[in-house]
C-alpha positions in Angstrom: 15.7 -35.8 115.5 17.7 -38.9 114.5 17.0 -41.1 111.5 17.7 -44.8 111.6 18.2 -47.1 108.7 18.6 -50.9 109.2 19.9 -53.1 106.3 22.3 -55.8 105.4 25.4 -54.5 103.7 28.5 -56.0 101.9 32.1 -55.1 102.7 33.3 -54.5 99.1 36.8 -53.1 99.4 39.8 -53.1 101.8 42.7 -50.9 100.8 45.1 -48.8 102.8 43.5 -49.8 106.1 40.1 -48.7 104.9 36.9 -50.7 104.7 34.0 -49.8 102.5 30.5 -51.0 103.4 28.2 -51.1 100.3 24.5 -50.7 101.2 21.7 -52.2 99.0 20.4 -50.2 96.1 17.2 -49.2 97.8 19.2 -47.4 100.6 21.8 -45.7 98.4 19.6 -42.7 97.4 18.3 -42.3 101.0 21.9 -42.3 102.3 23.2 -40.0 99.5 21.7 -36.9 101.1 23.9 -37.6 104.2 27.2 -37.7 102.2 30.0 -36.1 104.2 28.2 -36.3 107.5 29.5 -38.2 110.4 27.2 -41.1 111.3 27.1 -43.8 114.0 27.5 -47.3 112.7 26.8 -50.6 114.5 28.2 -53.7 112.7 26.9 -57.2 113.7 28.8 -60.2 112.3 26.8 -63.3 112.6 28.5 -66.7 112.8 28.4 -68.7 109.7 
């Protein structure tokens, strides 16, 4: 069974060719239990 979370996130760091996406506080605990697992990510950038 898959679990889906939908939220807006912020790109907070870019170092050594790595990007970090920071989820909102209310999702951090939910995502913590999946630490270390491979996940599928869809990123949508809306025009400003």
